[in-house]
N, C-alpha and C positions, 0 to 999 in steps of 0.2 A: 869625890867629885859631886855626888848627889847632895851632900850637905851644902857645898858651895852654891849649887843651883837653887836649893831650897832657901838659903839665906838671901840670894838675889831675888827670888820670887817674893819673899816676905818684905824685902826692901821696896820692891815695886808697889806692893799692896799698901805699904805705909806712905807712899808718895815720895820716897827718897831715892828714886832711881830715874836717871835720864838716859836716853839711848840715842844712838846715831852719832857719827863723828862730830858734826857741827854742834849738837847740844852738849856733848861731852867737853868740847873745847870751850864753849861758853861757860859751862859749869866750873871748869878748872880755872879759867881766867877771872871769874867772879869770886873765886875762893870759896865756892860752895862744895866742891868735890872733896871727898876724903880718900877716894880710891878710884882709879880708872881700870876697867877690865876689858880684855879682848878675847873673843872666841879663838879657839885653836886654829881655825881655818881662815882668819883674816890675812890679808896680804902683808908681806914684810914692810912695805911702804906705809900701810895704815898703822901697823904696830909701832913703827919707828916714829911716825908723826904723833901717835898717842903718847909714847914715852917722852917725846920732846915737850908736849903740853904738860905732862905730869912733872917733869923736871923743872919746868918753868914755874909751876905752881907750888913746888916743894912737897909733892905727894908721890905715892907709888903708882906704878902701872904694872899690871900682871897679865899674863896670858893664861887663860883657863885651859883645862884639858878637854872641855866640852866644845863641840863645834857650834856654828850658828843655829842649826836646827834644834839642838838640845837646849841652847840658851833661850831660843824662842819659845819652845814648849814650856820651859820652867817659868818664864817671866811673862809670857803672853805678848812678846814683842817680836819684831822682825828687824834685827840689827846684829852687827858683829862686835860692837863696842858699847860699853855702858859706863855711866858715872854713878858711883855710890855717894850719896850726899849726906850720909849719916855716919859719924865716926864710930859708933858702936857696931854697926853692921860691917863697916870696913875692917875693924879690928877682928871681928868674929870670922870674917872670910879669910883674912891673913892667917889667923890662928889655925883654922881648918886646913889651910894649905901647908902649915908648918913654917910659915914665914913669920918673923918677928918684925914689929915696927922698929926701925933703927933707934928710936929714942926710948924704947921700952927696956926696962931692966929685967934681967933674967931672974926667975923665982927659984 
């Protein structure tokens, strides 16, 4: 989990992280988002809506094991959802979670 949060923090410093539901939705609809993430303690409704936007954009949405406070400390933001706009960071976060991109071949 710490590595996921570290990667999200680096992503923010690189200017490739949007946060807040409205910004995440805009990022996904504009095809800028590579991955949508939600804190563990966001509501089911919020996560369902985030997954809808991800499905619509053809990307993944994942729920972190970290809560909003931990996400905020790691990234310097106050939000429960974020959009990763860099494919490299998105792939690294999924790899850290043990998730594979559905289009990626096994090594």
